[in-house]
MIRO-395415 format. One record per residue: residue number from 1; x, y, z of N, C-alpha, C in turn. Coordinates in nm, 4 decimals. Each point is the difference from the previous one (the first is absolute). Layout:
    n     neast    nnorth       nup    caeast   canorth      caup     ceast    cnorth       cup
  NUM         X         Y         Z         X         Y         Z         X         Y         Z
...
% end
This chain:
    n     neast    nnorth       nup    caeast   canorth      caup     ceast    cnorth       cup
    1   -0.7560    1.1807   -0.4214    0.1199   -0.0266   -0.0762    0.0581    0.1323   -0.0461
    2    0.1317    0.0095    0.0059    0.0644    0.1220   -0.0459    0.0307   -0.0121   -0.1475
    3    0.0178    0.1130   -0.0656    0.0366   -0.0011   -0.1417    0.1388   -0.0591   -0.0153
    4    0.0193   -0.0799   -0.1039    0.1295   -0.0630   -0.0235    0.1073    0.1071   -0.0081
    5    0.1047   -0.0174    0.0794    0.1128    0.0913   -0.0017   -0.0145    0.1168    0.0963
    6   -0.1185    0.0277    0.0488   -0.0192    0.1146    0.0890    0.0628   -0.0285    0.1357
    7    0.0938    0.0825    0.0407    0.0624   -0.0154    0.1306    0.0787   -0.1284    0.0144
    8    0.0429   -0.0571   -0.1078    0.0657   -0.1301    0.0006    0.1355    0.0058    0.0681
    9    0.0262   -0.1015    0.0853    0.1281   -0.0104    0.0675    0.0772   -0.1224   -0.0454
   10   -0.0383   -0.0609   -0.1115    0.0677   -0.1195   -0.0482    0.1417    0.0301   -0.0457
   11    0.0721   -0.1052   -0.0333    0.1386    0.0153   -0.0440    0.0050    0.0645   -0.1379
   12    0.1029    0.0808   -0.0266    0.0149    0.0600   -0.1323    0.0210   -0.1073   -0.1071
   13   -0.0371    0.0324   -0.1235    0.0176   -0.0936   -0.1115    0.1467   -0.0397   -0.0101
   14    0.0235   -0.1264   -0.0305    0.1354   -0.0500   -0.0168    0.0668   -0.0421    0.1296
   15   -0.0667    0.0173    0.1126    0.0548   -0.0383    0.1294   -0.0268   -0.1488    0.0231
   16    0.0988   -0.0700    0.0550   -0.0177   -0.1416    0.0297   -0.1078   -0.0162    0.1072
   17   -0.0871   -0.1015   -0.0134   -0.1048   -0.0225    0.0995    0.0590   -0.0258    0.1385
   18   -0.0692    0.0458    0.1029    0.0403   -0.0283    0.1372   -0.1159   -0.0692    0.0703
   19    0.0333   -0.0961    0.0857   -0.1029   -0.0767    0.0697    0.0051    0.0326    0.1489
   20   -0.1175    0.0255    0.0578   -0.0131    0.0328    0.1416   -0.0860   -0.1059    0.0679
   21    0.0496   -0.0569    0.1079   -0.0804   -0.0904    0.0820   -0.0833    0.0869    0.0935
   22   -0.1313   -0.0037   -0.0162   -0.0891    0.0829    0.0808   -0.0525   -0.0719    0.1230
   23   -0.0142   -0.1317   -0.0103   -0.0502   -0.0784    0.1124    0.0241   -0.1476   -0.0281
   24    0.0359   -0.0725    0.1045    0.0118   -0.1461   -0.0092   -0.0302   -0.0586    0.1374
   25   -0.0855   -0.0994    0.0020   -0.0277   -0.0749    0.1221   -0.0260   -0.1453   -0.0395
   26   -0.0546   -0.0780    0.0911   -0.0234   -0.1420   -0.0281   -0.1050   -0.0239   -0.1082
   27   -0.0858    0.0994   -0.0269   -0.1092   -0.0190   -0.0943    0.0177    0.0702   -0.1338
   28    0.0599    0.1177   -0.0005    0.0014    0.0798   -0.1233    0.1303    0.0778   -0.0136
   29    0.0358    0.0247   -0.1252    0.1158    0.0824   -0.0336   -0.0482    0.1072   -0.0974
   30    0.0380    0.1263    0.0264   -0.0396    0.1122   -0.0840    0.1271    0.0707   -0.0463
   31    0.0190    0.0070   -0.1319    0.1167    0.0684   -0.0553   -0.0463    0.1054   -0.0993
   32    0.0867    0.0983   -0.0232   -0.0282    0.1049   -0.0970    0.1227    0.0163   -0.0888
   33   -0.0185   -0.0207   -0.1300    0.1078    0.0188   -0.0958   -0.0250    0.1293   -0.0742
   34    0.0947    0.0891    0.0107   -0.0112    0.1330   -0.0599    0.0879    0.0050   -0.1239
   35   -0.0612    0.0339   -0.1119    0.0727    0.0112   -0.1259   -0.0434    0.1245   -0.0737
   36    0.0137   -0.0011   -0.1311   -0.0336    0.1197   -0.0777   -0.1506    0.0160   -0.0212
   37   -0.0773   -0.1077    0.0114   -0.1454    0.0078   -0.0106   -0.0593    0.0009    0.1393
   38   -0.1297   -0.0318    0.0102   -0.0600   -0.0094    0.1335    0.0729   -0.1043    0.0840
   39    0.0109    0.0235    0.1281    0.0620   -0.0978    0.0891   -0.0908   -0.1216    0.0118
   40    0.0607   -0.1175    0.0157   -0.0758   -0.1245    0.0121    0.0090   -0.0486    0.1440
   41   -0.1157   -0.0092    0.0642   -0.0088   -0.0537    0.1349   -0.0466   -0.1441   -0.0133
   42    0.0815   -0.0916    0.0506   -0.0329   -0.1426   -0.0069   -0.0379   -0.0509    0.1382
   43   -0.1119   -0.0722    0.0024   -0.0475   -0.0645    0.1219    0.0165   -0.1497   -0.0173
   44    0.0599   -0.0656    0.0976    0.0192   -0.1451   -0.0066   -0.0381   -0.0606    0.1338
   45   -0.0912   -0.0961   -0.0019   -0.0412   -0.0666    0.1227   -0.1476    0.0175    0.0267
   46   -0.0329    0.0341    0.1250   -0.1387    0.0094    0.0441   -0.0267    0.1337    0.0678
   47   -0.1140    0.0607   -0.0344   -0.0446    0.1224    0.0671   -0.1357   -0.0294    0.0616
   48   -0.0062    0.0096    0.1322   -0.1256   -0.0254    0.0702   -0.0129    0.0968    0.1167
   49   -0.0993   -0.0227    0.0835   -0.0268    0.0915    0.1114    0.1195    0.0137    0.0939
   50    0.0845   -0.1030    0.0065    0.1124    0.0049    0.0936    0.1124    0.0927   -0.0459
   51    0.0083    0.0283   -0.1296    0.1112    0.0828   -0.0487   -0.0427    0.1118   -0.0948
   52   -0.1292    0.0184   -0.0208   -0.0480    0.0998   -0.0959    0.0450    0.1417    0.0373
   53    0.0007    0.0339    0.1273    0.0420    0.1351    0.0411    0.1476    0.0234   -0.0339
   54    0.0835   -0.0980    0.0265    0.1431    0.0157   -0.0309    0.0228    0.0063   -0.1506
   55   -0.0742   -0.0786   -0.0755    0.0097    0.0076   -0.1465   -0.0430    0.1390   -0.0464
   56   -0.1046    0.0547    0.0600   -0.0439    0.1352   -0.0336    0.1090    0.1029    0.0256
   57    0.0716   -0.0136    0.1119    0.1107    0.0924    0.0294    0.1137   -0.0170   -0.1009
   58    0.0268   -0.1238   -0.0410    0.1040   -0.0240   -0.1011   -0.0387    0.0628   -0.1336
   59   -0.1272   -0.0121   -0.0362   -0.0463    0.0610   -0.1251    0.0093    0.1522    0.0070
   60   -0.0261    0.0573    0.1168    0.0142    0.1455    0.0165    0.1462    0.0410   -0.0208
   61    0.0943   -0.0821    0.0458    0.1420    0.0294   -0.0235    0.0321   -0.0063   -0.1490
   62   -0.0645   -0.0906   -0.0726    0.0207   -0.0079   -0.1456   -0.0434    0.1293   -0.0667
   63   -0.1097    0.0579    0.0483   -0.0506    0.1252   -0.0574    0.0985    0.1143    0.0256
   64    0.0812   -0.0094    0.1040    0.1043    0.0996    0.0258    0.1159   -0.0149   -0.0986
   65    0.0207   -0.1217   -0.0507    0.1058   -0.0251   -0.0984   -0.0427    0.0503   -0.1367
   66   -0.1254   -0.0244   -0.0361   -0.0508    0.0391   -0.1313   -0.1507    0.0173    0.0092
   67   -0.0529    0.0971   -0.0712   -0.1446    0.0220    0.0002   -0.0709   -0.0870   -0.1034
   68    0.0729   -0.0542   -0.0966   -0.0573   -0.0872   -0.1022    0.0387   -0.1432    0.0342
   69   -0.0992   -0.0840    0.0254    0.0247   -0.1356    0.0502   -0.0716   -0.1039   -0.0843
   70    0.0728   -0.1050   -0.0348   -0.0604   -0.1222   -0.0522    0.0042   -0.0988    0.1149
   71   -0.1157   -0.0451    0.0441   -0.0111   -0.0937    0.1114   -0.0107   -0.1407   -0.0575
   72    0.1072   -0.0768    0.0111    0.0079   -0.1341   -0.0570   -0.0421   -0.1022    0.1055
   73   -0.1154   -0.0624   -0.0214   -0.0567   -0.0941    0.0967    0.0289   -0.1459   -0.0351
   74    0.0839   -0.0249   -0.0987    0.0246   -0.1371   -0.0469    0.0484   -0.0931    0.1109
   75    0.0744    0.0514    0.0952    0.0568   -0.0833    0.1046   -0.0902   -0.0239    0.1195
   76   -0.1218    0.0512   -0.0053   -0.0906   -0.0192    0.1133   -0.0643   -0.1385   -0.0047
   77    0.0178   -0.0746    0.1068   -0.0598   -0.1327    0.0111   -0.1382    0.0071    0.0655
   78   -0.0222    0.1038    0.0835   -0.1268    0.0131    0.0715   -0.0232    0.1466    0.0337
   79   -0.1246    0.0448   -0.0145   -0.0419    0.1338    0.0417   -0.1413   -0.0120    0.0542
   80   -0.0215    0.0503    0.1231   -0.1361    0.0004    0.0533   -0.0610    0.1389   -0.0195
   81   -0.1187    0.0201    0.0548   -0.0695    0.1269   -0.0191    0.0801    0.1163    0.0587
   82    0.0653   -0.0198    0.1132    0.0821    0.1067    0.0582    0.1144    0.0365   -0.0947
   83    0.0586   -0.0993   -0.0650    0.1061    0.0254   -0.0966   -0.0498    0.0757   -0.1217
   84   -0.1170   -0.0384   -0.0501   -0.0584    0.0694   -0.1152   -0.0317    0.1448    0.0363
   85   -0.0507    0.0229    0.1195   -0.0281    0.1380    0.0432    0.1286    0.0835    0.0019
   86    0.1071   -0.0588    0.0484    0.1285    0.0701    0.0045    0.0476    0.0350   -0.1403
   87   -0.0095   -0.0945   -0.0916    0.0429    0.0246   -0.1381   -0.0900    0.1027   -0.0677
   88   -0.1309   -0.0084    0.0242   -0.0937    0.0952   -0.0597    0.0270    0.1414    0.0496
   89    0.0254    0.0136    0.1298    0.0297    0.1316    0.0569    0.1255    0.0579   -0.0655
   90    0.1025   -0.0821   -0.0143    0.1240    0.0452   -0.0626   -0.0247    0.0441   -0.1447
   91   -0.0771   -0.0783   -0.0735   -0.0275    0.0332   -0.1404   -0.0783    0.1302   -0.0134
   92   -0.0872    0.0292    0.0945   -0.0783    0.1244   -0.0051    0.0828    0.1237    0.0338
   93    0.1139   -0.0186    0.0663    0.0775    0.1138    0.0504    0.0946    0.0611   -0.1027
   94    0.0080   -0.0545   -0.1183    0.0899    0.0559   -0.1002   -0.0008   -0.0845   -0.1255
   95    0.0871    0.0350   -0.0933    0.0077   -0.0708   -0.1273    0.0551   -0.1398    0.0258
   96   -0.0844   -0.1006   -0.0242    0.0384   -0.1389    0.0233   -0.0636   -0.0879   -0.1062
   97    0.0788   -0.0927   -0.0536   -0.0535   -0.1019   -0.0907    0.0212   -0.1349    0.0672
   98   -0.1069   -0.0760    0.0155    0.0060   -0.1329    0.0597    0.0245   -0.1016   -0.1106
   99    0.1082   -0.0758    0.0109    0.0387   -0.0976   -0.1026    0.0105   -0.1407    0.0582
  100   -0.0137   -0.0973   -0.0884    0.0257   -0.1414    0.0315   -0.0792   -0.0487    0.1215
  101   -0.1284    0.0298   -0.0004   -0.0860   -0.0405    0.1106   -0.0260   -0.1501   -0.0081
  102    0.0331   -0.0754    0.1053   -0.0270   -0.1437   -0.0003   -0.1505   -0.0281   -0.0135
  103   -0.0369   -0.1122   -0.0620   -0.1422   -0.0317   -0.0233   -0.0866    0.0032    0.1261
  104    0.0483   -0.0533    0.1119   -0.0819    0.0009    0.1224   -0.0247    0.1409    0.0500
  105    0.1019    0.0843   -0.0104   -0.0171    0.1393    0.0412   -0.0950    0.0713   -0.0958
  106    0.0078   -0.0309   -0.1281   -0.0894    0.0609   -0.0984   -0.1450   -0.0352    0.0321
  107   -0.0264   -0.1248    0.0392   -0.1356   -0.0395    0.0380   -0.0480    0.0804    0.1207
  108    0.0867    0.0172    0.0991   -0.0369    0.0773    0.1186   -0.0293    0.1450   -0.0383
  109    0.0797    0.0566   -0.0878   -0.0226    0.1377   -0.0442   -0.1347    0.0135   -0.0712
  110   -0.0342   -0.0999   -0.0796   -0.1292    0.0036   -0.0699   -0.1163   -0.0132    0.0979
  111    0.0122   -0.0892    0.0975   -0.1055   -0.0171    0.0998   -0.0205    0.1298    0.0778
  112    0.1103    0.0701    0.0288   -0.0089    0.1262    0.0737   -0.0351    0.1170   -0.0907
  113   -0.0138   -0.0277   -0.1298   -0.0341    0.1028   -0.0979    0.1016    0.1141   -0.0017
  114    0.1285   -0.0388    0.0069    0.1068    0.0994   -0.0037    0.0052    0.0589   -0.1399
  115    0.0006    0.1307   -0.0157   -0.0156    0.0634   -0.1323    0.1159   -0.0217   -0.0964
  116    0.1157   -0.0501    0.0442    0.1131   -0.0157   -0.0904   -0.0005   -0.1311   -0.0756
  117   -0.0994   -0.0852    0.0214   -0.0038   -0.1287   -0.0709   -0.1194   -0.0071   -0.0923
% end
């Protein structure tokens, strides 16, 4: 994780938030809203072995928008182990806070002994 504010590329204070569509397919939608605080990346749908690589590439694009990320998982209906690995890799690569984790995903994270839960 990077120090808060170090090398930050987020929007200047007082700037209206902007939303970027990073990825959308039949299973998942990934957006990044950039505002004056950390950017919020929202995941909606399903992340599994069939789309985890593309979701990983979308998350990498989010890191190009801002180095400080809040990863909002509230919209995830399903995540398998491949999806959790993708999210874990992204969280390890920089300053990231995982928010609004659905109960089923939280159980999977606990079973896998993921250190953020």
